[in-house]
N, C-alpha and C positions, 0 to 999 in steps of 0.2 A: 517461677514457671512450673506448671504441673507436667510431669512426664508420665506417659502411659506405656505399659509393657506390651509384650506380644502374646499371642496365643501359644499354648504349649505345642511342642514338637513331640509327638509320641505315637505309639501303637498301643492298642488296648492290652497287649501282652507284655508291655515293658516291665523289666525287673529292677531297673535302676533309674532314679530321678536325680538329675543334676540341676541344682538351683543356684541361680545368681541372685543379686539383690534387685536391680532395676537396670534396664538398658542405658548405656551412656549416650552422650550426644551423637557420636559417630554412628553407633548402632541404630539410633532412632532415625537419623538422616538416611542411612542406607536400608533401613527396615530389615536388618539382619542381626541375629544374635552374634555378639563378639566380633563386630565389624572393625574395631580399632586394630589397625595392622600390627601394632606392637603388642597386642594382647596375645598370650601364648595358648589360649584355649584351643584353637584349631590346629596349631602345631602339635599340641599334646594329643588331641583326638586323631590327628594324622598318624602319629606313632602308635597309638593304641588300636584304632579301628579303621585306619585308612581314610579318615575324613580330613585330609590335609588342606591347608589354605589355598593350595594351587588348584584344587578341584572347584568346580562351580558350586555355589552355595546350595542349590537343590540337591546335588550329589552328596555333599557333606551331610545334609539332613537325612537323606536316605541311608547313608552308612550308619549314622547313629541309630536310626530306627531298626535297621537290619540286625544290629547288635543288642536290641531291646533296651536301648538307653533313651530315656525321655529327657527333654530339656525345657526349662521354664524359669521363671523368676518368682521370688517371694512376693514382691509388690505388683499389684495390678496398676497402681499409680501412686505417686507421691511428689511432693515438691523437692526439687534438688537443683540448686544452681550449679551448673557444670556437670562433671561426670564422676567426681569422687564420691565413693560410698559414704565417707564421713560427712558429706554435705546433705545427705538425706534427712529431711526434717520429719522426725518421728511423729509429731502431732498430725501430719498430713498423710501418713501411710494408709493405704487401702490394700489389704492383702488379697491375693488371688483366692479363688474358691477351691481350697484343697479337699474339703469334705467330698465334694462332687468328683474331683479328680481321682481321689483314692477309691471311691465307689466304682468308678468306670475303669480303673486300672488296678484290679485286685491283686496283681502279681508283684507289685512294687515291694521289694524287700530291703532296699537300701536307698537312702537319700544322701547324696554327696553335695555339700555346699561349696560353692566356688568362693572361698574366703570366709573369714570370721563374721563379717558384717551380714552376709546372707544367713548364716547360722543364727546370729543374734536376733535378726528380724523375724525369722521363722519361730524361734522359741518365744519371742515376745508377742507376736501378732497372730500366729497361726496355731501353734501347739495347744494352747489352753482351750480352744474351741473345737478341737477334733474329737471324734468318738474314740473310745479307749483302744480299739484295735489299730486305728491309724496312729495314735500316739505311741504305740509300741514299735513302729517301724524303726529299724536301726538308722542312726544318723551319724555322719562323719563330716567334720569340717576339714576341707582340703586347702592347701595353699592357694591363695588367689592367683589367677592367671593374669591379672592386671599388670600393666607396665609400672604402676605405682608400687607394686610389691616386688622390688628388685633385690631384696635381701637374700633370696634363695636362687641358686643356679637352676637352669632349665632341667638338668638331669635329676636334681633333687625333687623338683616339682613332678616330673614325669614318674619317678619312682613312687611317690605318694598317690598320684592320680591313677596308677595301675589298678588300684582298688575298684575302680569303676567297672573293670572287666572281670572281677572275681565272682560275680553273682550269676 
């Protein structure tokens, strides 16, 4: 089954771009980024910018934008049975249009990947086709907020994710 991602959440003056790989099944069903209740993304964003999971989804998105944080996924679409990033079939990946995104968001100075898979997909499917200035944007792979990545405590993830607010 082919999964399709969401439009980016952003303002044109965003400084940080947070990239996941592709929405999981719960997110697709709910039509919301990081809708899986056990995913720590909104809990982390709550601690950092006030976008806690208790707030309405639209309010969380407004909080991100107010802090000049953009949110998107590397994949526009791909085949992935289930929700695990490891199940994304590379031969089916269609990447989002990052050349246009960076042209319309010229203040992006940091790309933070939600896990290694998002970083790997970006390096493989996006980076080679970008113009040189966009290739030079600083990239940081952060610990996945997925419940599948339980090897790290929440406090450790939060400390690493604080980088999002440093720009």
